[in-house]
C-alpha positions in Angstrom: 0.0 0.0 0.0 3.0 2.3 0.2 4.5 2.6 -3.3 7.3 4.9 -4.2 5.9 7.9 -6.2 7.3 11.2 -7.4 6.5 14.0 -5.1 5.3 16.2 -8.0 2.7 13.6 -8.8 1.1 14.3 -5.4 0.9 18.1 -6.0 4.0 18.9 -3.9 7.1 20.8 -4.6 10.1 18.6 -4.1 12.6 21.4 -3.4 10.3 23.0 -0.8 9.5 19.7 0.8 13.2 19.0 1.0 13.6 21.9 3.5 12.0 19.7 6.1 15.2 17.6 6.3 17.4 20.7 6.6 15.2 22.0 9.3 15.4 18.8 11.3 19.2 18.6 10.9 19.4 22.1 12.4 17.5 21.1 15.5 19.8 18.0 15.9 23.0 20.0 15.2 22.0 22.6 17.8 21.5 19.9 20.4 17.8 20.7 20.8 16.6 17.2 20.0 18.4 13.8 19.7 16.5 13.0 16.5 13.1 12.6 14.9 11.2 10.8 12.2 8.7 12.7 10.0 6.3 11.4 7.4 4.3 13.3 4.8 1.6 11.4 2.8 -0.9 12.7 0.3 -3.6 11.0 -1.7 -2.8 7.7 -0.1 0.9 7.8 -1.0 3.9 8.5 1.2 5.7 11.6 -0.3 8.4 11.8 2.3 9.7 9.7 5.1 12.7 11.1 7.0 14.8 9.8 9.9 17.3 12.4 11.2 19.7 12.4 14.1 20.1 9.7 16.8 17.6 7.6 18.7 20.2 7.3 21.5 23.0 9.9 21.8 25.2 8.0 24.2 25.5 4.9 21.9 25.4 7.0 18.8 22.5 4.8 17.5 21.0 6.5 14.4 17.3 7.3 14.2 15.7 4.9 11.7 12.3 4.9 9.9 11.3 1.9 12.0 12.4 3.3 15.3 9.9 2.6 18.1 8.5 5.6 20.0 6.4 6.0 23.1 3.4 7.8 21.7 1.6 8.6 24.9 -1.6 10.5 24.3 -1.8 9.5 20.6 -3.1 6.3 22.3 -6.3 8.2 23.0 -7.2 8.2 19.3 -6.7 4.4 19.1 -8.9 3.8 22.2 -11.6 6.1 20.7 -11.6 4.0 17.5 -11.9 0.8 19.6 -15.0 2.3 21.3 -16.5 3.4 18.0 -16.0 -0.2 16.6 -18.3 -1.4 19.4 -20.7 1.4 18.5 -20.7 0.3 14.8 -21.6 -3.2 16.0 -24.5 -1.9 18.0 -23.1 -3.1 21.3 -23.1 0.4 22.8 -24.7 3.8 22.1 -22.8 7.1 22.6 -25.4 8.4 25.0 -25.6 5.3 27.1 -24.7 6.0 30.8 -21.3 4.5 31.6 -23.0 3.1 34.7 -25.0 0.7 32.5 -21.7 -1.2 32.0 -19.7 -0.1 35.1 -22.4 0.4 37.8 -20.3 2.3 40.5 -20.3 5.3 38.2 -24.0 5.8 39.1 -23.0 6.9 42.6 -20.1 9.3 42.0 -20.3 12.7 43.6 -19.5 16.2 42.1 -17.4 18.9 43.5 -19.5 21.9 44.6 -17.0 24.2 46.2 -15.3 24.6 49.5 -16.7 25.7 52.8 -14.5 26.4 55.9 -11.7 24.6 54.1 -13.8 21.5 53.5 -14.7 20.1 50.1 -18.5 20.2 49.4 -20.1 17.6 47.2 -23.4 17.3 45.4 -25.3 14.6 43.6 -25.1 14.0 39.8 -27.7 16.0 37.9 -27.4 13.7 34.9 -25.5 10.5 34.2 -22.0 10.3 32.7 -22.3 9.0 29.2 -19.9 7.4 26.8 -20.0 10.6 24.7 -18.9 12.6 27.8 -15.9 10.3 28.2 -14.9 10.6 24.5 -15.1 14.4 24.6 -13.4 14.9 28.0 -16.6 16.5 29.4 -17.5 13.9 32.0 -15.9 15.9 34.8 -13.2 13.3 35.5 -9.9 14.8 36.5 -6.2 14.2 35.8 -3.0 14.4 37.8 -2.3 17.8 36.1 -5.1 19.8 37.8 -3.0 22.9 38.3 -4.7 25.2 40.7 -7.8 23.0 41.2 -9.1 22.4 44.8 -9.1 18.7 43.8 -5.5 18.6 42.6 -4.2 17.0 45.8 -7.1 14.6 45.9 -6.3 13.2 42.5 -2.6 13.1 43.1 -3.0 11.1 46.3 -5.2 8.6 44.5 -2.3 7.6 42.2 -4.7 6.6 39.5 -2.0 5.7 37.0 -0.2 3.2 39.2 1.7 0.7 36.9 1.0 -2.3 39.1 -2.8 -2.1 38.7 -5.4 -3.3 36.2 -7.9 -1.0 34.4 -10.6 -2.5 36.6 -8.7 -1.6 39.8 -8.1 1.9 38.5 -11.8 2.4 37.9 -12.6 1.1 41.4 -10.4 3.9 42.9 -11.6 6.5 40.4 -15.3 6.2 41.3 -14.3 7.1 44.9 -13.2 10.6 43.7 -15.5 13.6 43.0 -16.0 14.9 39.5 -14.7 18.4 38.9 -18.0 19.5 37.4 -21.4 18.1 36.4 -21.2 15.9 33.3 -21.4 18.0 30.1 -20.8 21.3 31.9 -17.0 21.7 31.3 -14.1 20.4 29.3 -11.2 19.0 31.3 -8.3 16.9 29.8 -8.6 13.7 31.8 -8.0 10.0 32.1 -11.5 9.4 30.9 -10.0 7.4 28.0 -8.7 4.9 30.5 -12.3 4.4 31.6 -13.1 3.8 27.9 -10.4 1.2 27.8 -12.1 -0.6 30.7 -15.4 -0.3 28.9 -13.9 -2.1 25.9 -12.9 -4.9 28.2 -16.4 -5.1 29.8 -18.3 -5.1 26.5 -16.0 -7.2 24.4 -15.0 -9.7 27.1 -11.4 -9.3 26.0 -8.4 -7.8 27.7 -7.8 -4.3 26.2 -4.4 -5.1 24.6 -5.9 -8.3 23.1 -8.8 -6.4 21.6 -6.5 -3.8 20.1 -4.2 -6.4 18.7 -6.9 -8.6 17.2 -9.3 -5.9 16.0 -7.0 -3.0 14.9 -3.2 -3.7 14.9 -3.2 -7.1 13.1 -5.8 -6.1 10.5 -3.8 -2.9 9.8 -0.4 -4.6 9.8 0.7 -2.5 12.7 3.3 -5.0 13.7 5.3 -2.7 16.0 2.5 -1.3 18.1 1.7 -2.4 21.6 1.9 -1.7 25.3 5.5 -3.0 25.6 8.4 -3.8 23.3 9.6 -7.4 23.1 13.2 -8.1 24.0 14.3 -8.7 20.4 13.1 -5.2 19.4 14.4 -3.2 22.4 17.3 -2.0 20.3 14.8 0.0 18.2 13.2 1.8 21.2 14.3 5.4 21.2 15.6 7.1 24.3 13.5 9.9 25.8 15.4 13.1 26.6 14.4 16.1 28.7 15.6 19.6 28.1 17.5 20.7 31.2 17.7 24.3 32.5 21.2 24.7 30.9 19.6 23.7 27.5 21.3 20.4 27.3 19.6 17.1 26.8 19.4 14.5 29.5 18.3 10.9 29.0 15.3 10.1 31.2 14.0 6.9 29.8 16.3 4.4 28.0 15.4 1.1 26.3 17.0 -0.8 29.2 15.2 1.0 32.0 11.9 1.8 30.3 8.6 0.5 31.6 8.0 -0.4 27.9 10.8 -3.0 28.1 8.6 -5.5 29.9 5.0 -6.7 30.0 2.8 -4.4 31.9 -0.3 -4.8 34.0 -1.8 -1.3 33.5 -3.0 -1.0 29.9 -3.6 2.7 29.7 -6.0 3.7 27.0 -4.9 7.3 27.5 -1.1 7.0 27.2 0.1 3.5 27.1 1.1 2.6 23.6 4.4 2.4 21.7 4.4 2.5 17.9 6.4 3.5 14.8 5.6 6.3 12.3 4.8 3.7 9.6 2.4 1.8 11.9 0.7 5.0 12.9 0.5 6.2 9.3 -1.5 3.1 8.5 -3.9 3.9 11.3 -4.2 7.6 10.3 -4.7 6.7 6.6 -7.4 4.3 7.6 -9.3 7.3 9.2 -8.6 9.6 6.2 -9.9 6.9 3.9 -13.2 6.7 5.7 -12.4 3.8 8.1 -10.7 1.4 5.6 -7.0 0.6 4.8 -5.6 -2.1 2.6 -9.0 -3.7 2.0 -9.7 -4.0 5.7 -12.6 -2.0 7.2 -12.2 -0.8 10.8 -15.0 1.8 11.0 -17.9 2.7 8.8 -17.4 6.0 6.9 -20.3 7.7 8.7 -18.7 6.8 12.0 -15.4 8.4 11.0 -17.4 11.5 10.0 -19.1 11.5 13.4 -15.8 11.0 15.2 -14.1 13.9 13.4 -16.7 16.6 13.8 -16.9 19.0 16.7 -19.1 17.7 19.6 -18.6 20.7 22.0 -21.3 23.3 22.4 -20.5 26.9 22.0 -20.6 27.3 25.7 -17.5 25.1 26.1 -15.5 26.9 23.4 -12.7 27.8 23.5 -11.3 24.9 25.6 -7.8 24.8 27.1 -5.2 22.2 28.1 -4.1 22.4 31.7 -0.5 23.4 30.9 -0.2 27.1 30.4 2.6 27.0 27.8 0.6 24.8 25.5 -2.8 26.4 25.7 -2.5 27.7 22.1 -2.7 24.1 21.0 -6.5 24.2 20.9 -6.9 27.7 19.5 -9.6 27.8 16.8 -10.5 24.1 17.5 -13.4 22.1 18.6 -13.2 18.5 19.9 -14.6 15.4 18.4 -14.7 11.9 19.7 -11.1 11.7 20.8 -9.6 14.2 18.4 -9.0 17.9 18.1 -10.9 19.4 15.1 -10.0 22.6 13.4 -12.9 25.1 13.2 -11.4 28.5 12.6 -8.1 28.8 10.6 -7.5 32.4 11.6 -7.8 31.6 15.3 -5.7 28.5 14.9 -2.9 30.5 13.3 -1.5 27.7 11.1 -1.9 26.5 7.5 -4.4 23.7 7.2 -8.0 23.1 6.6 -11.3 23.5 8.4 -12.2 19.9 9.4 -8.6 18.9 9.9 -8.1 16.7 13.0 -5.5 15.0 15.1 -3.8 14.9 18.5 -0.4 14.6 20.1 1.6 12.8 22.8 3.7 14.1 25.7 7.0 13.2 24.1 6.2 15.4 21.1 4.6 12.8 18.9 2.1 14.5 16.5 -0.4 13.5 13.9 -2.4 15.7 11.5 -5.1 14.4 9.2 -6.4 16.8 6.6 -9.3 15.5 4.5 -9.4 18.6 2.3 -5.7 18.3 1.2 -5.9 14.5 1.5 -2.8 14.5 3.7 -1.4 12.7 6.7 1.5 14.3 8.6 3.5 12.7 11.4 6.2 14.1 13.5 7.7 11.7 16.1 10.5 12.5 18.5 11.1 11.6 22.2 11.5 14.9 24.1 10.0 16.4 27.2 8.5 18.7 28.1 5.7 18.7 25.5 6.0 21.6 23.0 9.2 22.9 24.5 10.3 23.8 21.0 7.8 24.8 18.3 8.5 21.7 16.3 4.8 21.1 15.4 4.2 24.6 14.1 7.4 24.9 12.1 7.0 21.4 10.5 3.4 22.1 9.6 4.3 25.4 7.9 7.2 23.9 5.9 5.0 21.0 4.6 2.1 23.3 3.6 4.4 25.7 1.8 5.3 22.7 -0.4 1.7 22.3 -1.6 1.3 23.4 -5.3 -2.0 21.8 -6.3 
């Protein structure tokens, strides 16, 4: 499905597209990143696949097209697709209460302010639905609740403990109050982990087994999973942090990584590792209306439903919890697990209304543009998220290369 093709045949200027490699090399040469892999596809064909720099600086191991990356929150898109597969099969409806499948959610309480230093709670006014979970409007929190009165409550709960199962996480989560009534706010959350548990309950399969059998194997995503087998660990890139002196420090190597061994906690929010090629197949499946390589994953109308805005005007604009990345959602709505561009002027980047995608904490990005028939991927392993404007600069360079 990935044939070699002249860039010009895809309506792109080869010289301008070639600037992406020079740009990446500058970042590497300046010591800002160890390395990166980028992929540009148009009209169902890969126009450019670049691997620049090193996947591990200490061992001088080069970045390769098949390098394995921790994709963190790009996992959320995969989990959302898994839920929508069950929706396509008629096994769930989007406005079903989650308590129909996980009964303790019927009794959760909602934060109603503080009085004399004590947290006040109120009853649910409406049930949490599957749609609320997909759109981050359920009221569930996250460990990054900066400034929230519930921040310490969520931190103490240690919801993302690696030694637990999804079922055990949910058992602890339902003991915590919601930040707001369902549907009355947008809050980036671990609601996608609840959706992963829902997949297990409805399908009767462990979450990783469902993904492997229903998505990864059909799409030939051979390098995607919750851990990397021993024989492939040499392909797992090192994660670097940018220190205060501007230098890079290794913070997660292949040898020490949680991804180097089988894991109990199968996070639907942030647990997967993958390669750009694997994730391209997944993204192209969405761009092609739910089908890739003769395999149908979702119905076309379900992809259309997933990739349109589901937030009411009252919840726009919405913001990520980290101040330095709040521009990431400018001009955007939110679909069922994806950011959706609504206003190009407010977004401030080249692209198309209706374009969608998301990103992961180690600066792994996907953009899917139905108007231009394009999939763009930028994968590196760097924290903090969006420390450098990699995403914005890459996007501009690629769109400058569009000729027709």
